[in-house]
C-alpha positions, 0 to 999 in steps of 0.5 A: 601566125607567130606571137610577134606577128599576132601582136603586131596585127593587134597593135595595127587594128588598135591604131585603126580603131583609134584613128576612127574614133578620133575621126568621129570625135573631131566630126561632131563639133558643128551642129551644122556638120551634124544635121548634114551627116544626119541628112545625107547618111540617112538617105545614102542613096539620094543626092542632094543640091545646096539650097535643098540641104539649107531647107532640110538642116534648117541652117545659113546657107554660108554655113552649110556650104563651109561644112559641106566643103569640110566633110568633102575634103574629110573624104566623107561626102562627094560631089558633081555638077549636074547642069548648073547645080553641085550635088553632094552625097554620102561617099560609100567608100569612106572608112566611116561610112558604116559608122555614120550610117549607124549613127544617122539612123539612130538619130533620125526617123524610125530609130530615133522615134523608137528610142525616145517612145520606149515607153508608150511603145512597151519595152524594146530589147533589140532593133536590128535593120537589114543593111541593104535598107539603111544603104537604099540598095535593091532588095528581094521582095520578101527581104526582111528590113527590121526585126524588133524584139520586145513586148511592144504595142503592135498598133503603135509600132504599125503607125510609126513604121508607116510613118517611115514608109512615107519618109523612104517612100517604099513599104517596109518589110518588118518582124515584131516579136516578143523575146520568147517568140524570138528564141524559139524561132532562133532555136528552130532555125526559122528560115527568115531569121536565118536569112536576116542574120546572115545579111549582117544586120545592123543593131540600132537599139541593143547589140548582137552580143545581147541576143544570147542574154535574152 
Protein backbone atom coordinates (compact mmCIF):
# COMPACT_ATOMS: atom_id res chain seq x y z
CA UNK A 1 0.00 0.00 0.00
CA UNK A 2 1.47 3.40 -1.05
CA UNK A 3 1.94 6.38 1.25
CA UNK A 4 -0.89 8.34 -0.39
CA UNK A 5 -3.25 5.38 0.03
CA UNK A 6 -2.17 4.90 3.64
CA UNK A 7 -2.73 8.58 4.42
CA UNK A 8 -6.17 8.50 2.82
CA UNK A 9 -7.09 5.39 4.83
CA UNK A 10 -5.90 7.05 8.07
CA UNK A 11 -7.83 10.24 7.29
CA UNK A 12 -10.93 8.21 6.53
CA UNK A 13 -10.69 6.40 9.88
CA UNK A 14 -10.19 9.73 11.65
CA UNK A 15 -13.32 11.09 9.98
CA UNK A 16 -15.36 8.06 11.11
CA UNK A 17 -14.04 8.40 14.65
CA UNK A 18 -14.90 12.12 14.76
CA UNK A 19 -18.41 11.41 13.50
CA UNK A 20 -18.91 8.77 16.21
CA UNK A 21 -17.60 11.13 18.90
CA UNK A 22 -19.89 13.94 17.71
CA UNK A 23 -22.86 11.58 17.61
CA UNK A 24 -22.18 10.43 21.16
CA UNK A 25 -21.79 14.01 22.36
CA UNK A 26 -25.16 15.02 20.93
CA UNK A 27 -26.85 12.00 22.46
CA UNK A 28 -26.36 13.07 26.04
CA UNK A 29 -28.29 16.33 26.07
CA UNK A 30 -31.43 14.93 27.69
CA UNK A 31 -31.71 13.13 31.02
CA UNK A 32 -34.67 11.13 29.72
CA UNK A 33 -32.68 10.07 26.67
CA UNK A 34 -29.76 8.93 28.84
CA UNK A 35 -32.08 6.85 31.00
CA UNK A 36 -33.73 5.20 27.98
CA UNK A 37 -30.34 4.38 26.45
CA UNK A 38 -29.25 2.82 29.75
CA UNK A 39 -32.33 0.58 29.86
CA UNK A 40 -32.38 -0.48 26.20
CA UNK A 41 -28.64 -1.06 25.83
CA UNK A 42 -28.25 -2.73 29.21
CA UNK A 43 -30.90 -5.19 28.02
CA UNK A 44 -30.25 -5.35 24.24
CA UNK A 45 -31.94 -8.72 23.89
CA UNK A 46 -35.25 -7.49 25.33
CA UNK A 47 -38.14 -5.44 24.00
CA UNK A 48 -40.05 -2.74 25.87
CA UNK A 49 -43.33 -0.90 25.35
CA UNK A 50 -43.72 2.77 26.19
CA UNK A 51 -45.41 2.48 29.59
CA UNK A 52 -42.80 -0.04 30.71
CA UNK A 53 -40.09 2.47 29.89
CA UNK A 54 -42.01 5.26 31.62
CA UNK A 55 -41.95 3.20 34.83
CA UNK A 56 -38.32 2.17 34.45
CA UNK A 57 -36.92 5.63 33.73
CA UNK A 58 -39.42 7.47 35.97
CA UNK A 59 -40.09 10.27 33.48
CA UNK A 60 -43.21 11.80 31.93
CA UNK A 61 -44.76 9.74 29.14
CA UNK A 62 -44.59 12.58 26.60
CA UNK A 63 -40.88 13.04 27.30
CA UNK A 64 -40.28 9.31 26.88
CA UNK A 65 -42.19 9.19 23.60
CA UNK A 66 -40.29 12.21 22.28
CA UNK A 67 -36.90 10.70 23.11
CA UNK A 68 -37.85 7.31 21.69
CA UNK A 69 -38.73 9.07 18.45
CA UNK A 70 -35.40 10.92 18.49
CA UNK A 71 -33.42 7.73 19.12
CA UNK A 72 -35.25 5.90 16.36
CA UNK A 73 -34.66 8.71 13.87
CA UNK A 74 -30.96 8.55 14.82
CA UNK A 75 -30.90 4.87 13.88
CA UNK A 76 -30.00 3.71 17.39
CA UNK A 77 -33.18 1.83 18.24
CA UNK A 78 -35.93 0.16 16.30
CA UNK A 79 -39.61 -0.59 16.92
CA UNK A 80 -42.45 -2.85 15.88
CA UNK A 81 -46.16 -3.11 16.55
CA UNK A 82 -47.15 -6.35 18.26
CA UNK A 83 -50.86 -6.53 18.86
CA UNK A 84 -51.93 -3.13 20.14
CA UNK A 85 -48.52 -2.21 21.60
CA UNK A 86 -45.51 -0.58 20.01
CA UNK A 87 -42.31 -2.20 21.25
CA UNK A 88 -38.79 -0.72 21.16
CA UNK A 89 -35.35 -2.27 21.42
CA UNK A 90 -31.67 -1.48 20.79
CA UNK A 91 -30.66 -1.74 17.13
CA UNK A 92 -27.66 -4.10 16.99
CA UNK A 93 -26.88 -2.89 13.46
CA UNK A 94 -26.28 0.67 14.63
CA UNK A 95 -22.74 1.98 14.20
CA UNK A 96 -22.87 3.15 17.83
CA UNK A 97 -24.25 -0.10 19.26
CA UNK A 98 -20.98 -1.25 20.89
CA UNK A 99 -20.26 2.22 22.28
CA UNK A 100 -23.68 2.49 23.89
CA UNK A 101 -23.46 -1.10 25.13
CA UNK A 102 -20.29 -0.21 27.03
CA UNK A 103 -21.74 3.05 28.39
CA UNK A 104 -24.91 1.28 29.59
CA UNK A 105 -22.93 -1.45 31.35
CA UNK A 106 -20.60 1.06 32.97
CA UNK A 107 -23.45 3.25 34.23
CA UNK A 108 -25.91 0.53 35.30
CA UNK A 109 -26.08 -2.63 37.37
CA UNK A 110 -22.91 -4.41 38.39
CA UNK A 111 -20.57 -2.15 36.43
CA UNK A 112 -21.84 0.93 38.27
CA UNK A 113 -21.69 -0.81 41.66
CA UNK A 114 -18.11 -1.95 41.09
CA UNK A 115 -17.03 1.57 40.23
CA UNK A 116 -18.89 3.20 43.11
CA UNK A 117 -17.90 0.64 45.75
CA UNK A 118 -14.20 0.20 45.04
CA UNK A 119 -13.23 1.26 48.58
CA UNK A 120 -15.41 -1.32 50.32
CA UNK A 121 -14.69 -4.04 47.79
CA UNK A 122 -10.97 -3.47 47.81
CA UNK A 123 -8.83 -2.44 44.87
CA UNK A 124 -10.24 -3.29 41.45
CA UNK A 125 -7.74 -3.04 38.62
CA UNK A 126 -9.61 -4.55 35.68
CA UNK A 127 -13.11 -5.78 34.90
CA UNK A 128 -13.86 -7.43 31.57
CA UNK A 129 -17.27 -8.57 30.30
CA UNK A 130 -17.75 -11.29 27.71
CA UNK A 131 -19.38 -9.61 24.69
CA UNK A 132 -22.08 -12.29 24.44
CA UNK A 133 -22.89 -11.74 28.11
CA UNK A 134 -23.43 -8.03 27.39
CA UNK A 135 -25.62 -8.62 24.34
CA UNK A 136 -27.67 -11.42 25.89
CA UNK A 137 -26.64 -13.90 23.20
CA UNK A 138 -26.68 -17.63 23.87
CA UNK A 139 -23.53 -18.78 25.64
CA UNK A 140 -21.97 -22.16 26.35
CA UNK A 141 -22.43 -23.45 29.94
CA UNK A 142 -18.69 -23.17 30.67
CA UNK A 143 -18.21 -19.71 29.11
CA UNK A 144 -16.73 -17.14 31.48
CA UNK A 145 -18.96 -14.04 31.61
CA UNK A 146 -16.77 -11.79 33.75
CA UNK A 147 -13.13 -11.53 34.75
CA UNK A 148 -12.30 -9.29 37.71
CA UNK A 149 -8.69 -8.53 38.61
CA UNK A 150 -7.70 -6.92 41.89
CA UNK A 151 -7.46 -7.32 45.64
CA UNK A 152 -11.17 -7.61 46.45
CA UNK A 153 -13.49 -9.02 49.07
CA UNK A 154 -14.74 -12.33 47.65
CA UNK A 155 -17.73 -12.32 49.99
CA UNK A 156 -18.88 -8.88 48.89
CA UNK A 157 -18.25 -9.71 45.24
CA UNK A 158 -20.43 -12.80 45.56
CA UNK A 159 -23.22 -10.64 46.98
CA UNK A 160 -22.99 -8.18 44.07
CA UNK A 161 -22.92 -11.00 41.53
CA UNK A 162 -26.07 -12.53 43.05
CA UNK A 163 -27.81 -9.16 42.74
CA UNK A 164 -26.79 -9.01 39.08
CA UNK A 165 -28.01 -12.57 38.50
CA UNK A 166 -31.42 -11.52 39.83
CA UNK A 167 -31.51 -8.56 37.43
CA UNK A 168 -30.42 -10.58 34.40
CA UNK A 169 -32.41 -13.69 35.27
CA UNK A 170 -29.60 -16.21 34.86
CA UNK A 171 -26.47 -17.52 36.54
CA UNK A 172 -23.22 -15.64 35.93
CA UNK A 173 -19.91 -17.45 35.50
CA UNK A 174 -17.10 -15.27 36.75
CA UNK A 175 -13.47 -15.34 37.85
CA UNK A 176 -11.91 -13.13 40.53
CA UNK A 177 -8.15 -13.09 40.91
CA UNK A 178 -5.32 -10.95 42.16
CA UNK A 179 -2.71 -9.40 39.88
CA UNK A 180 -0.20 -12.15 40.63
CA UNK A 181 -2.62 -14.97 39.82
CA UNK A 182 -3.82 -13.21 36.67
CA UNK A 183 -0.29 -12.72 35.36
CA UNK A 184 0.64 -16.31 36.22
CA UNK A 185 -2.39 -17.66 34.39
CA UNK A 186 -1.50 -15.51 31.38
CA UNK A 187 2.09 -16.73 31.36
CA UNK A 188 0.98 -20.35 31.58
CA UNK A 189 -1.65 -19.70 28.91
CA UNK A 190 -4.44 -20.93 31.16
CA UNK A 191 -7.18 -22.24 28.87
CA UNK A 192 -9.98 -20.34 30.60
CA UNK A 193 -8.09 -17.05 30.27
CA UNK A 194 -7.08 -17.74 26.66
CA UNK A 195 -10.63 -18.65 25.62
CA UNK A 196 -12.05 -15.63 27.42
CA UNK A 197 -9.76 -13.11 25.73
CA UNK A 198 -10.20 -14.76 22.34
CA UNK A 199 -13.91 -13.89 22.68
CA UNK A 200 -13.08 -10.15 22.37
CA UNK A 201 -14.21 -9.10 25.86
CA UNK A 202 -15.07 -5.50 26.68
CA UNK A 203 -13.28 -3.51 29.40
CA UNK A 204 -15.75 -2.08 31.92
CA UNK A 205 -13.04 -0.94 34.33
CA UNK A 206 -9.53 -0.38 33.03
CA UNK A 207 -8.49 -1.22 29.47
CA UNK A 208 -6.79 -3.92 27.43
CA UNK A 209 -3.64 -1.78 27.30
CA UNK A 210 -3.36 -1.92 31.10
CA UNK A 211 -3.04 -5.72 31.16
CA UNK A 212 0.70 -5.56 30.40
CA UNK A 213 1.24 -2.98 33.15
CA UNK A 214 -0.08 -5.11 36.02
